[in-house]
C-alpha positions in Angstrom: 0.0 0.0 0.0 1.6 3.3 -1.1 0.7 6.4 1.0 0.9 10.0 0.0 2.9 12.3 2.3 -0.2 13.8 3.7 -1.9 10.5 4.2 1.3 9.1 5.9 1.3 12.0 8.4 -2.3 11.4 9.2 -2.0 7.7 9.8 1.1 8.3 12.0 -0.9 10.7 14.1 -3.7 8.1 14.3 -1.2 5.4 15.3 0.3 7.6 18.1 -3.2 8.3 19.4 -4.2 4.6 19.4 -1.0 3.4 21.1 -1.1 6.2 23.7 -4.8 5.5 24.4 -4.5 1.8 25.0 -5.6 1.0 28.5 -7.0 4.5 29.2 -10.7 5.3 30.0 -12.8 5.4 26.8 -15.8 7.6 26.1 -18.2 4.7 26.0 -16.6 2.0 28.1 -14.5 2.1 31.2 -11.2 0.4 30.4 -11.1 -1.2 33.8 -14.4 -3.0 32.9 -12.9 -4.4 29.7 -11.6 -8.0 29.8 -7.8 -8.4 30.1 -6.1 -11.1 28.1 -2.6 -12.5 28.9 -0.5 -12.6 25.8 2.5 -14.9 25.3 5.4 -13.6 23.2 8.9 -15.0 22.8 10.5 -11.6 23.2 13.8 -12.5 21.4 12.6 -11.8 17.9 13.1 -8.2 16.9 11.5 -6.3 15.3 8.3 -8.3 16.1 8.9 -8.7 19.9 11.9 -8.0 22.1 12.7 -6.8 25.6 14.1 -3.3 25.7 15.2 -0.7 28.3 16.0 -1.0 32.0 12.6 -2.4 32.8 12.8 -5.0 30.0 9.5 -4.0 28.5 8.2 -6.1 25.6 8.0 -4.0 22.5 7.8 -4.6 18.7 5.5 -4.8 15.7 3.4 -7.6 17.1 3.0 -5.9 20.4 2.0 -2.5 19.0 -0.4 -4.2 16.5 -2.2 -6.2 19.1 -2.5 -3.2 21.3 -4.2 -1.3 18.4 -6.4 -4.3 17.7 -7.4 -4.4 21.4 -8.2 -0.7 21.4 -10.5 -1.2 18.5 -12.1 -4.4 19.8 -12.6 -3.3 23.4 -10.2 -5.4 25.5 -6.9 -5.0 27.2 -3.7 -7.0 26.9 -0.8 -7.9 29.2 2.3 -9.3 27.6 4.4 -12.0 29.2 7.7 -13.1 27.9 7.2 -16.8 27.0 10.0 -19.0 25.5 9.2 -20.3 22.0 9.8 -24.0 22.9 6.9 -24.0 25.4 4.7 -21.3 24.1 1.9 -23.5 22.6 1.7 -25.5 25.8 1.2 -22.3 27.8 -1.8 -21.6 25.6 -3.1 -25.1 25.9 -2.9 -25.0 29.7 -4.8 -21.7 29.8 -1.9 -19.7 31.2 -1.9 -17.5 28.1 -5.0 -16.3 26.3 -3.4 -15.1 23.1 0.0 -15.8 21.4 1.6 -13.0 19.5 5.0 -14.2 18.4 5.4 -14.0 14.6 3.7 -17.4 14.4 3.4 -18.8 10.9 0.0 -20.3 10.1 0.2 -23.9 9.0 -2.0 -27.0 9.0 -0.1 -28.8 11.8 -0.4 -25.8 14.2 -4.0 -25.2 13.1 -4.9 -28.6 14.4 -4.0 -27.5 17.9 -4.8 -23.7 18.0 -7.2 -21.3 16.3 -5.6 -18.6 14.3 -6.7 -15.0 13.6 -6.8 -13.7 10.1 -3.3 -13.3 8.7 -1.6 -10.0 9.6 1.9 -10.3 8.1 3.3 -12.0 4.9 6.7 -13.7 5.5 9.2 -15.9 3.7 12.4 -17.7 4.8 15.6 -16.1 3.7 19.3 -16.9 4.2 21.9 -14.7 5.9 25.6 -15.2 5.0 28.7 -13.1 5.6 30.1 -11.0 2.8 33.0 -12.8 1.2 31.5 -16.3 2.0 31.1 -17.6 -1.5 29.2 -20.7 -2.7 25.8 -20.0 -1.2 23.3 -18.7 -3.7 20.4 -20.9 -2.9 18.8 -23.0 -0.3 20.3 -26.2 -1.9 23.8 -24.8 -1.4 23.3 -25.1 2.4 23.7 -28.9 2.2 26.9 -29.9 3.9 27.2 -26.5 5.7 26.6 -25.7 9.4 23.5 -23.6 9.5 21.9 -21.8 12.5 18.1 -21.8 13.1 15.8 -21.2 16.0 14.5 -24.5 17.3 11.0 -25.5 16.2 10.6 -22.8 13.6 9.8 -23.0 9.9 13.5 -22.7 9.1 14.2 -25.7 11.3 11.6 -27.8 9.5 12.8 -26.7 6.0 16.4 -27.6 6.9 15.3 -31.0 8.2 13.7 -31.7 4.8 17.0 -30.7 3.0 19.6 -32.5 5.1 17.7 -34.8 7.5 16.2 -34.4 10.9 19.2 -35.7 12.8 21.9 -33.8 10.8 24.6 -32.3 12.9 24.8 -29.4 10.5 21.5 -28.0 11.8 22.7 -25.9 14.7 19.6 -25.1 16.8 19.3 -22.2 19.2 16.5 -21.2 21.7 16.4 -17.6 20.4 17.2 -15.9 17.1 19.6 -13.6 19.0 21.7 -16.6 19.9 21.6 -17.8 16.3 22.7 -14.4 15.1 25.5 -14.4 17.6 26.7 -17.8 16.3 26.8 -16.4 12.8 28.7 -13.3 13.8 31.2 -15.5 15.7 31.8 -17.7 12.7 30.5 -20.8 14.3 28.1 -21.4 11.4 28.3 -20.7 7.7 24.8 -19.3 7.4 21.5 -18.6 9.1 17.9 -19.2 8.0 15.0 -17.3 9.4 11.9 -15.2 8.5 12.6 -12.2 6.2 11.4 -9.6 8.7 13.8 -10.5 11.5 16.7 -11.4 9.2 16.4 -8.2 7.3 16.7 -6.2 10.6 19.8 -8.2 11.6 21.5 -7.6 8.3 20.5 -4.0 8.2 22.2 -3.4 11.6 25.3 -5.5 10.8 27.1 -2.6 9.1 27.7 -4.5 5.9 29.0 -7.7 7.5 26.2 -9.8 6.1 23.7 -10.0 3.2 20.6 -12.0 2.5 20.0 -14.7 -0.1 16.4 -15.0 -1.3 15.3 -18.3 -2.9 11.6 -18.0 -3.7 11.6 -21.3 -5.5 12.6 -23.2 -2.3 10.7 -21.2 0.3 7.0 -20.9 0.1 5.3 -17.7 1.3 4.0 -17.8 4.9 1.5 -15.8 6.9 1.6 -14.8 10.6 -1.5 -15.0 12.8 -2.4 -14.5 16.4 -3.2 -17.8 18.1 -5.9 -18.6 20.6 -6.9 -21.8 22.3 -9.1 -24.1 20.3 -12.8 -23.3 20.9 -12.3 -19.6 21.8 -14.2 -18.4 18.8 -15.4 -15.2 20.5 -11.9 -14.1 21.2 -10.7 -14.9 17.7 -13.7 -12.9 16.3 -12.7 -9.9 18.5 -9.1 -10.0 17.2 -10.3 -10.3 13.6 -12.6 -7.4 14.0 -9.8 -5.3 15.5 -7.5 -6.3 12.7 -10.0 -5.3 10.1 -10.5 -1.9 11.8 -6.8 -1.3 11.9 -6.5 -1.9 8.2 -9.5 0.2 7.4 -8.4 3.3 9.3 -4.8 3.2 8.2 -3.2 2.4 11.5 -1.9 -0.9 10.3 -0.2 0.7 7.3 1.4 3.3 9.5 2.7 0.7 11.9 4.1 -1.4 9.0 5.8 1.7 7.6 7.3 2.5 11.1 8.9 -1.0 11.5 9.7 -2.0 7.9 10.0 1.2 5.9 7.6 0.2 3.2 3.9 0.0 2.8 1.8 -3.2 2.6 
């Protein structure tokens, strides 16, 4: 979605108002009377969710978007840092109401959770150091040590390429740890979602670049997840997402984090 200068200014103002107003008293409904939902996020996945500042507040695209959704739909959210490896179990056990953690929608996960409408289009990409020749496609990773976050789409894709038990798949609990391994030269490459990998490469001061292989990596779509059977909550989220797209606040938020319109 391309925005004119005037339209961009308007939606950024709207975005600021919505984010500032989340959790405050509304004109028609006291915020304290609104239901509060506990949101699980693996806060090690910038720019979607990460812990920042002295108080380790959880911030990011997913966080801001769900707050806007909540403001539109009439509920409150409280974010809790939740490691990826156990995040779906926390939802199943009822300790989290919503998962907002750059979760790709797929058939296997949809058997265990209910997803909102998609809110972000993603695709796996490869990060490699400048000067490291020989990697121009996903197939070129065969025989190389490659970093991934455990349990992610990248992990699954690499298993299909080199086998589930391959010692060349180097798994980490967080993407931050995977990036650190790449920077330290412990792996030849890293595979992850385009949004987070692009941010890492952008801040690497030219040390790394991305390899895109659209023939090997299918497009993916992120969704917010709720426990099976919570249709009412899913409908609230979908209504808030629709409103955010309609009033331009989604486009403004996307521009803020990724620099381009969607």
